TIRO-613740 format. One record per residue (C-alpha): residue number from 1; chain; x negated, y, z negated. Coordinates in steps of 0.2 Angstrom, whole numbers, plus 2048, in hexadecimal, padded with zeros to 3 digits. Layout:
// residues N
resi: NUM | chain: A | xx: X | yy: Y | zz: Z
...
***
This chain:
// residues 287
resi: 1 | chain: A | xx: 908 | yy: 362 | zz: 28C
resi: 2 | chain: A | xx: 8F6 | yy: 369 | zz: 28C
resi: 3 | chain: A | xx: 8F2 | yy: 36E | zz: 27A
resi: 4 | chain: A | xx: 8ED | yy: 380 | zz: 278
resi: 5 | chain: A | xx: 8DA | yy: 382 | zz: 273
resi: 6 | chain: A | xx: 8D6 | yy: 392 | zz: 27A
resi: 7 | chain: A | xx: 8DA | yy: 3A5 | zz: 275
resi: 8 | chain: A | xx: 8D6 | yy: 3B4 | zz: 27D
resi: 9 | chain: A | xx: 8D3 | yy: 3C4 | zz: 272
resi: 10 | chain: A | xx: 8D4 | yy: 3D5 | zz: 27D
resi: 11 | chain: A | xx: 8CA | yy: 3DF | zz: 273
resi: 12 | chain: A | xx: 8C2 | yy: 3EC | zz: 280
resi: 13 | chain: A | xx: 8CF | yy: 3F9 | zz: 27B
resi: 14 | chain: A | xx: 8C5 | yy: 40B | zz: 274
resi: 15 | chain: A | xx: 8CF | yy: 40C | zz: 265
resi: 16 | chain: A | xx: 8D2 | yy: 421 | zz: 267
resi: 17 | chain: A | xx: 8DF | yy: 420 | zz: 25A
resi: 18 | chain: A | xx: 8D3 | yy: 41D | zz: 24D
resi: 19 | chain: A | xx: 8C5 | yy: 429 | zz: 252
resi: 20 | chain: A | xx: 8B9 | yy: 42F | zz: 24B
resi: 21 | chain: A | xx: 8B9 | yy: 41D | zz: 243
resi: 22 | chain: A | xx: 8B8 | yy: 413 | zz: 252
resi: 23 | chain: A | xx: 8AA | yy: 41F | zz: 25A
resi: 24 | chain: A | xx: 89D | yy: 411 | zz: 258
resi: 25 | chain: A | xx: 8A6 | yy: 402 | zz: 24F
resi: 26 | chain: A | xx: 8B4 | yy: 3F9 | zz: 25A
resi: 27 | chain: A | xx: 8C6 | yy: 3FA | zz: 252
resi: 28 | chain: A | xx: 8C6 | yy: 3E7 | zz: 251
resi: 29 | chain: A | xx: 8B9 | yy: 3E7 | zz: 244
resi: 30 | chain: A | xx: 8C2 | yy: 3F6 | zz: 239
resi: 31 | chain: A | xx: 8C5 | yy: 3EA | zz: 228
resi: 32 | chain: A | xx: 8D4 | yy: 3E7 | zz: 21F
resi: 33 | chain: A | xx: 8CE | yy: 3E6 | zz: 20D
resi: 34 | chain: A | xx: 8BD | yy: 3DC | zz: 212
resi: 35 | chain: A | xx: 8C1 | yy: 3D3 | zz: 222
resi: 36 | chain: A | xx: 8C2 | yy: 3DB | zz: 233
resi: 37 | chain: A | xx: 8D1 | yy: 3DC | zz: 23B
resi: 38 | chain: A | xx: 8CA | yy: 3D0 | zz: 249
resi: 39 | chain: A | xx: 8C5 | yy: 3C4 | zz: 23D
resi: 40 | chain: A | xx: 8D8 | yy: 3C0 | zz: 237
resi: 41 | chain: A | xx: 8DB | yy: 3BD | zz: 249
resi: 42 | chain: A | xx: 8CE | yy: 3B0 | zz: 24B
resi: 43 | chain: A | xx: 8D2 | yy: 3A7 | zz: 23C
resi: 44 | chain: A | xx: 8E3 | yy: 3A6 | zz: 242
resi: 45 | chain: A | xx: 8DF | yy: 39E | zz: 252
resi: 46 | chain: A | xx: 8D4 | yy: 391 | zz: 247
resi: 47 | chain: A | xx: 8E3 | yy: 38E | zz: 23C
resi: 48 | chain: A | xx: 8EE | yy: 38A | zz: 24B
resi: 49 | chain: A | xx: 8E1 | yy: 37E | zz: 251
resi: 50 | chain: A | xx: 8D8 | yy: 38A | zz: 261
resi: 51 | chain: A | xx: 8C7 | yy: 384 | zz: 264
resi: 52 | chain: A | xx: 8C0 | yy: 392 | zz: 26E
resi: 53 | chain: A | xx: 8C2 | yy: 3A3 | zz: 26C
resi: 54 | chain: A | xx: 8C0 | yy: 3AF | zz: 27C
resi: 55 | chain: A | xx: 8BC | yy: 3C1 | zz: 278
resi: 56 | chain: A | xx: 8BF | yy: 3CE | zz: 287
resi: 57 | chain: A | xx: 8B4 | yy: 3DC | zz: 282
resi: 58 | chain: A | xx: 8AF | yy: 3EC | zz: 28B
resi: 59 | chain: A | xx: 8A0 | yy: 3F8 | zz: 284
resi: 60 | chain: A | xx: 89C | yy: 3FC | zz: 273
resi: 61 | chain: A | xx: 8A3 | yy: 3EB | zz: 26C
resi: 62 | chain: A | xx: 893 | yy: 3E2 | zz: 268
resi: 63 | chain: A | xx: 898 | yy: 3E2 | zz: 255
resi: 64 | chain: A | xx: 8A4 | yy: 3D5 | zz: 258
resi: 65 | chain: A | xx: 897 | yy: 3C9 | zz: 260
resi: 66 | chain: A | xx: 88B | yy: 3CD | zz: 251
resi: 67 | chain: A | xx: 899 | yy: 3C8 | zz: 245
resi: 68 | chain: A | xx: 89D | yy: 3B9 | zz: 24C
resi: 69 | chain: A | xx: 88A | yy: 3B4 | zz: 24E
resi: 70 | chain: A | xx: 87E | yy: 3AE | zz: 23F
resi: 71 | chain: A | xx: 877 | yy: 3BC | zz: 237
resi: 72 | chain: A | xx: 865 | yy: 3B5 | zz: 232
resi: 73 | chain: A | xx: 85E | yy: 3C3 | zz: 22A
resi: 74 | chain: A | xx: 86E | yy: 3C7 | zz: 21E
resi: 75 | chain: A | xx: 871 | yy: 3B4 | zz: 21A
resi: 76 | chain: A | xx: 85C | yy: 3B0 | zz: 215
resi: 77 | chain: A | xx: 85E | yy: 3BF | zz: 20A
resi: 78 | chain: A | xx: 86D | yy: 3BA | zz: 202
resi: 79 | chain: A | xx: 867 | yy: 3A7 | zz: 200
resi: 80 | chain: A | xx: 857 | yy: 3AF | zz: 1F9
resi: 81 | chain: A | xx: 861 | yy: 3B8 | zz: 1EC
resi: 82 | chain: A | xx: 86D | yy: 3A9 | zz: 1E8
resi: 83 | chain: A | xx: 87C | yy: 3B0 | zz: 1EF
resi: 84 | chain: A | xx: 88B | yy: 3A7 | zz: 1F5
resi: 85 | chain: A | xx: 88B | yy: 3A5 | zz: 207
resi: 86 | chain: A | xx: 89C | yy: 39F | zz: 208
resi: 87 | chain: A | xx: 8A2 | yy: 3B0 | zz: 20D
resi: 88 | chain: A | xx: 89C | yy: 3AF | zz: 21E
resi: 89 | chain: A | xx: 8A2 | yy: 39F | zz: 223
resi: 90 | chain: A | xx: 8B0 | yy: 3A5 | zz: 22D
resi: 91 | chain: A | xx: 8A6 | yy: 3AF | zz: 237
resi: 92 | chain: A | xx: 89D | yy: 3A1 | zz: 23E
resi: 93 | chain: A | xx: 8A2 | yy: 39C | zz: 24F
resi: 94 | chain: A | xx: 89B | yy: 38D | zz: 254
resi: 95 | chain: A | xx: 890 | yy: 38A | zz: 265
resi: 96 | chain: A | xx: 89B | yy: 38D | zz: 275
resi: 97 | chain: A | xx: 8A9 | yy: 38F | zz: 26A
resi: 98 | chain: A | xx: 8AA | yy: 3A2 | zz: 26F
resi: 99 | chain: A | xx: 8A9 | yy: 3AB | zz: 27F
resi: 100 | chain: A | xx: 8A7 | yy: 3BD | zz: 284
resi: 101 | chain: A | xx: 8AB | yy: 3C4 | zz: 294
resi: 102 | chain: A | xx: 8AD | yy: 3D8 | zz: 298
resi: 103 | chain: A | xx: 8BB | yy: 3E2 | zz: 29E
resi: 104 | chain: A | xx: 8B2 | yy: 3F0 | zz: 2A8
resi: 105 | chain: A | xx: 8C1 | yy: 3FB | zz: 2AB
resi: 106 | chain: A | xx: 8D0 | yy: 3FF | zz: 29F
resi: 107 | chain: A | xx: 8DE | yy: 3FA | zz: 2AB
resi: 108 | chain: A | xx: 8E9 | yy: 3F2 | zz: 29E
resi: 109 | chain: A | xx: 8EC | yy: 3E3 | zz: 292
resi: 110 | chain: A | xx: 8F1 | yy: 3D9 | zz: 2A3
resi: 111 | chain: A | xx: 8E0 | yy: 3DB | zz: 2AB
resi: 112 | chain: A | xx: 8D7 | yy: 3D7 | zz: 29A
resi: 113 | chain: A | xx: 8E0 | yy: 3C7 | zz: 29A
resi: 114 | chain: A | xx: 8DC | yy: 3C4 | zz: 2AC
resi: 115 | chain: A | xx: 8C9 | yy: 3C6 | zz: 2A7
resi: 116 | chain: A | xx: 8C8 | yy: 3B6 | zz: 29F
resi: 117 | chain: A | xx: 8D0 | yy: 3AD | zz: 2AC
resi: 118 | chain: A | xx: 8C0 | yy: 3A1 | zz: 2B1
resi: 119 | chain: A | xx: 8BD | yy: 39D | zz: 29F
resi: 120 | chain: A | xx: 8D0 | yy: 399 | zz: 29C
resi: 121 | chain: A | xx: 8D0 | yy: 38D | zz: 2AB
resi: 122 | chain: A | xx: 8DE | yy: 384 | zz: 2AF
resi: 123 | chain: A | xx: 8E7 | yy: 382 | zz: 29B
resi: 124 | chain: A | xx: 8F3 | yy: 38A | zz: 291
resi: 125 | chain: A | xx: 8EA | yy: 396 | zz: 286
resi: 126 | chain: A | xx: 8F0 | yy: 3A4 | zz: 278
resi: 127 | chain: A | xx: 8EE | yy: 3B6 | zz: 278
resi: 128 | chain: A | xx: 8EA | yy: 3C0 | zz: 267
resi: 129 | chain: A | xx: 8EC | yy: 3D4 | zz: 267
resi: 130 | chain: A | xx: 8E2 | yy: 3D6 | zz: 255
resi: 131 | chain: A | xx: 8EA | yy: 3E7 | zz: 254
resi: 132 | chain: A | xx: 8F9 | yy: 3DD | zz: 24F
resi: 133 | chain: A | xx: 8F5 | yy: 3D6 | zz: 23E
resi: 134 | chain: A | xx: 903 | yy: 3C7 | zz: 23C
resi: 135 | chain: A | xx: 903 | yy: 3C2 | zz: 22A
resi: 136 | chain: A | xx: 90A | yy: 3B2 | zz: 223
resi: 137 | chain: A | xx: 908 | yy: 3A1 | zz: 220
resi: 138 | chain: A | xx: 908 | yy: 397 | zz: 22A
resi: 139 | chain: A | xx: 901 | yy: 3A3 | zz: 238
resi: 140 | chain: A | xx: 909 | yy: 3A8 | zz: 244
resi: 141 | chain: A | xx: 900 | yy: 3A1 | zz: 253
resi: 142 | chain: A | xx: 902 | yy: 390 | zz: 248
resi: 143 | chain: A | xx: 915 | yy: 392 | zz: 249
resi: 144 | chain: A | xx: 913 | yy: 396 | zz: 25B
resi: 145 | chain: A | xx: 908 | yy: 387 | zz: 25F
resi: 146 | chain: A | xx: 913 | yy: 37C | zz: 254
resi: 147 | chain: A | xx: 924 | yy: 382 | zz: 25F
resi: 148 | chain: A | xx: 919 | yy: 381 | zz: 26F
resi: 149 | chain: A | xx: 918 | yy: 36E | zz: 26A
resi: 150 | chain: A | xx: 929 | yy: 36C | zz: 26C
resi: 151 | chain: A | xx: 92E | yy: 376 | zz: 27B
resi: 152 | chain: A | xx: 91E | yy: 379 | zz: 284
resi: 153 | chain: A | xx: 91F | yy: 387 | zz: 291
resi: 154 | chain: A | xx: 91A | yy: 399 | zz: 28D
resi: 155 | chain: A | xx: 91E | yy: 3A2 | zz: 27C
resi: 156 | chain: A | xx: 91C | yy: 3B3 | zz: 274
resi: 157 | chain: A | xx: 91E | yy: 3B8 | zz: 262
resi: 158 | chain: A | xx: 92C | yy: 3C4 | zz: 25E
resi: 159 | chain: A | xx: 931 | yy: 3CD | zz: 250
resi: 160 | chain: A | xx: 944 | yy: 3D3 | zz: 24B
resi: 161 | chain: A | xx: 944 | yy: 3E6 | zz: 248
resi: 162 | chain: A | xx: 953 | yy: 3F2 | zz: 245
resi: 163 | chain: A | xx: 95A | yy: 3F4 | zz: 255
resi: 164 | chain: A | xx: 957 | yy: 408 | zz: 255
resi: 165 | chain: A | xx: 944 | yy: 405 | zz: 255
resi: 166 | chain: A | xx: 944 | yy: 3FB | zz: 265
resi: 167 | chain: A | xx: 941 | yy: 408 | zz: 270
resi: 168 | chain: A | xx: 92E | yy: 40A | zz: 26B
resi: 169 | chain: A | xx: 92B | yy: 3F6 | zz: 270
resi: 170 | chain: A | xx: 92D | yy: 3E7 | zz: 27C
resi: 171 | chain: A | xx: 93D | yy: 3DF | zz: 279
resi: 172 | chain: A | xx: 942 | yy: 3CC | zz: 27E
resi: 173 | chain: A | xx: 955 | yy: 3C9 | zz: 288
resi: 174 | chain: A | xx: 958 | yy: 3B9 | zz: 27D
resi: 175 | chain: A | xx: 961 | yy: 3A8 | zz: 283
resi: 176 | chain: A | xx: 964 | yy: 39C | zz: 27A
resi: 177 | chain: A | xx: 95D | yy: 39B | zz: 266
resi: 178 | chain: A | xx: 95A | yy: 38C | zz: 25E
resi: 179 | chain: A | xx: 953 | yy: 391 | zz: 24B
resi: 180 | chain: A | xx: 943 | yy: 39C | zz: 24C
resi: 181 | chain: A | xx: 942 | yy: 399 | zz: 260
resi: 182 | chain: A | xx: 94B | yy: 3A3 | zz: 26E
resi: 183 | chain: A | xx: 94C | yy: 3A0 | zz: 280
resi: 184 | chain: A | xx: 946 | yy: 3AF | zz: 289
resi: 185 | chain: A | xx: 94F | yy: 3B4 | zz: 299
resi: 186 | chain: A | xx: 948 | yy: 3C5 | zz: 29A
resi: 187 | chain: A | xx: 93C | yy: 3D3 | zz: 295
resi: 188 | chain: A | xx: 93E | yy: 3E6 | zz: 293
resi: 189 | chain: A | xx: 930 | yy: 3F2 | zz: 28E
resi: 190 | chain: A | xx: 936 | yy: 400 | zz: 283
resi: 191 | chain: A | xx: 94A | yy: 400 | zz: 287
resi: 192 | chain: A | xx: 955 | yy: 40D | zz: 281
resi: 193 | chain: A | xx: 95E | yy: 407 | zz: 271
resi: 194 | chain: A | xx: 96D | yy: 407 | zz: 27A
resi: 195 | chain: A | xx: 966 | yy: 3FD | zz: 288
resi: 196 | chain: A | xx: 95B | yy: 3F1 | zz: 27F
resi: 197 | chain: A | xx: 960 | yy: 3DD | zz: 280
resi: 198 | chain: A | xx: 95B | yy: 3D9 | zz: 26E
resi: 199 | chain: A | xx: 953 | yy: 3DF | zz: 25E
resi: 200 | chain: A | xx: 945 | yy: 3D3 | zz: 261
resi: 201 | chain: A | xx: 936 | yy: 3DB | zz: 264
resi: 202 | chain: A | xx: 924 | yy: 3D2 | zz: 26D
resi: 203 | chain: A | xx: 918 | yy: 3D3 | zz: 25F
resi: 204 | chain: A | xx: 905 | yy: 3CF | zz: 266
resi: 205 | chain: A | xx: 904 | yy: 3BC | zz: 267
resi: 206 | chain: A | xx: 907 | yy: 3B1 | zz: 276
resi: 207 | chain: A | xx: 905 | yy: 3A0 | zz: 27B
resi: 208 | chain: A | xx: 903 | yy: 3A1 | zz: 290
resi: 209 | chain: A | xx: 902 | yy: 393 | zz: 29D
resi: 210 | chain: A | xx: 8F4 | yy: 397 | zz: 2A9
resi: 211 | chain: A | xx: 8FF | yy: 39D | zz: 2B7
resi: 212 | chain: A | xx: 8FF | yy: 3AD | zz: 2B1
resi: 213 | chain: A | xx: 8EC | yy: 3B0 | zz: 2B7
resi: 214 | chain: A | xx: 8F3 | yy: 3AE | zz: 2C7
resi: 215 | chain: A | xx: 900 | yy: 3B9 | zz: 2C6
resi: 216 | chain: A | xx: 8F6 | yy: 3C5 | zz: 2BD
resi: 217 | chain: A | xx: 8E9 | yy: 3C4 | zz: 2CC
resi: 218 | chain: A | xx: 8F5 | yy: 3CC | zz: 2D9
resi: 219 | chain: A | xx: 900 | yy: 3D7 | zz: 2CC
resi: 220 | chain: A | xx: 900 | yy: 3E9 | zz: 2D0
resi: 221 | chain: A | xx: 8FF | yy: 3F8 | zz: 2C2
resi: 222 | chain: A | xx: 90E | yy: 3FA | zz: 2B8
resi: 223 | chain: A | xx: 914 | yy: 406 | zz: 2AA
resi: 224 | chain: A | xx: 904 | yy: 412 | zz: 2A6
resi: 225 | chain: A | xx: 8FC | yy: 40F | zz: 2B6
resi: 226 | chain: A | xx: 8F5 | yy: 3FF | zz: 2AE
resi: 227 | chain: A | xx: 8F7 | yy: 3EB | zz: 2B2
resi: 228 | chain: A | xx: 904 | yy: 3E5 | zz: 2A5
resi: 229 | chain: A | xx: 906 | yy: 3D5 | zz: 29D
resi: 230 | chain: A | xx: 917 | yy: 3D7 | zz: 299
resi: 231 | chain: A | xx: 91A | yy: 3D8 | zz: 2AD
resi: 232 | chain: A | xx: 911 | yy: 3C8 | zz: 2B2
resi: 233 | chain: A | xx: 91A | yy: 3BE | zz: 2A4
resi: 234 | chain: A | xx: 92B | yy: 3C7 | zz: 2AB
resi: 235 | chain: A | xx: 927 | yy: 3C0 | zz: 2BA
resi: 236 | chain: A | xx: 925 | yy: 3AE | zz: 2B4
resi: 237 | chain: A | xx: 935 | yy: 3AF | zz: 2A9
resi: 238 | chain: A | xx: 93F | yy: 3A0 | zz: 2B5
resi: 239 | chain: A | xx: 932 | yy: 39A | zz: 2BE
resi: 240 | chain: A | xx: 92C | yy: 390 | zz: 2AC
resi: 241 | chain: A | xx: 933 | yy: 390 | zz: 29A
resi: 242 | chain: A | xx: 933 | yy: 39E | zz: 291
resi: 243 | chain: A | xx: 935 | yy: 39E | zz: 27D
resi: 244 | chain: A | xx: 934 | yy: 3AB | zz: 270
resi: 245 | chain: A | xx: 92E | yy: 3A6 | zz: 25E
resi: 246 | chain: A | xx: 934 | yy: 3B1 | zz: 252
resi: 247 | chain: A | xx: 927 | yy: 3B3 | zz: 244
resi: 248 | chain: A | xx: 92A | yy: 3AF | zz: 232
resi: 249 | chain: A | xx: 91F | yy: 3BB | zz: 22A
resi: 250 | chain: A | xx: 919 | yy: 3CD | zz: 22B
resi: 251 | chain: A | xx: 912 | yy: 3D9 | zz: 238
resi: 252 | chain: A | xx: 907 | yy: 3E8 | zz: 235
resi: 253 | chain: A | xx: 902 | yy: 3F5 | zz: 243
resi: 254 | chain: A | xx: 8F1 | yy: 3F7 | zz: 240
resi: 255 | chain: A | xx: 8F0 | yy: 400 | zz: 252
resi: 256 | chain: A | xx: 8F7 | yy: 40E | zz: 247
resi: 257 | chain: A | xx: 8F1 | yy: 415 | zz: 238
resi: 258 | chain: A | xx: 8FF | yy: 413 | zz: 22C
resi: 259 | chain: A | xx: 900 | yy: 402 | zz: 232
resi: 260 | chain: A | xx: 8EE | yy: 3FE | zz: 22D
resi: 261 | chain: A | xx: 8EF | yy: 407 | zz: 21E
resi: 262 | chain: A | xx: 8FF | yy: 3FD | zz: 219
resi: 263 | chain: A | xx: 8F5 | yy: 3EC | zz: 21F
resi: 264 | chain: A | xx: 8E6 | yy: 3F1 | zz: 212
resi: 265 | chain: A | xx: 8F3 | yy: 3F3 | zz: 205
resi: 266 | chain: A | xx: 8FE | yy: 3E5 | zz: 206
resi: 267 | chain: A | xx: 8EF | yy: 3D9 | zz: 207
resi: 268 | chain: A | xx: 8E5 | yy: 3E1 | zz: 1FA
resi: 269 | chain: A | xx: 8F6 | yy: 3DF | zz: 1ED
resi: 270 | chain: A | xx: 8F4 | yy: 3CC | zz: 1F1
resi: 271 | chain: A | xx: 8E3 | yy: 3CA | zz: 1EC
resi: 272 | chain: A | xx: 8E2 | yy: 3C4 | zz: 1DA
resi: 273 | chain: A | xx: 8D0 | yy: 3CE | zz: 1D9
resi: 274 | chain: A | xx: 8D6 | yy: 3DC | zz: 1DC
resi: 275 | chain: A | xx: 8EA | yy: 3DE | zz: 1DC
resi: 276 | chain: A | xx: 8EA | yy: 3E4 | zz: 1CA
resi: 277 | chain: A | xx: 8DF | yy: 3F4 | zz: 1CE
resi: 278 | chain: A | xx: 8E8 | yy: 3F8 | zz: 1DC
resi: 279 | chain: A | xx: 8F9 | yy: 3F7 | zz: 1D8
resi: 280 | chain: A | xx: 8F3 | yy: 400 | zz: 1C9
resi: 281 | chain: A | xx: 8EC | yy: 40F | zz: 1D4
resi: 282 | chain: A | xx: 8FB | yy: 40F | zz: 1E0
resi: 283 | chain: A | xx: 908 | yy: 412 | zz: 1D3
resi: 284 | chain: A | xx: 8FC | yy: 420 | zz: 1CC
resi: 285 | chain: A | xx: 8FB | yy: 427 | zz: 1DD
resi: 286 | chain: A | xx: 90F | yy: 428 | zz: 1E0
resi: 287 | chain: A | xx: 911 | yy: 430 | zz: 1CF
***
């Protein structure tokens, strides 16, 4: 069983739901408290033992590259003024530990993943959707890698939600269950509530075998006229082991404005340096 050493971050999206904020700033660089969304995803990958970060970018995303680079002028100025540089430590990715590839056209998530095929090579790899802020300890990907060491194959993260909400999400058809692990026998995209095979929704973290790249290479367009990753995964079910890991934690949909505000408030209330002030403000605001 090959280890999970590489992670793909599809970050080429335009972020139109957050305009005008994202006109000049990548949506992945929007901060949750004082750390950008993409940083949380990279930290989660590192916790899971992942070594190489592969960013699938597009035009106007250079701020992501700059964020994970050394900021010489900033660090020199901070050092001269006696400032602590440890706050910048998580933003450092070592030489060769990050790679950037462009998705020239917005042809869907499956196409974005396929753009990283040469860097992924013949290894299983992780996928992170940074908009899906998965908050827990251990992190979502660490939980998935631990499960991967038990069962191998392909894994996706899922969350249990009220059944009446399933029509907004991709849903798994479940097989045998063993604790947080559930065999996946099928995938259904945004099913009507009455037809949903379960209330377990796909939640933005994946571990996939490299064969998915060969499926994507010849796959036609699906829903929305885009090349869908869900379709490629569905094609692999029955040919390879496929399991879901129910995430023990909280998901914030930071692709929506309400979810983004919720994430900021929730994390601020966990911070000893600001929790009391934020809580008092929130209580006062709701009076």
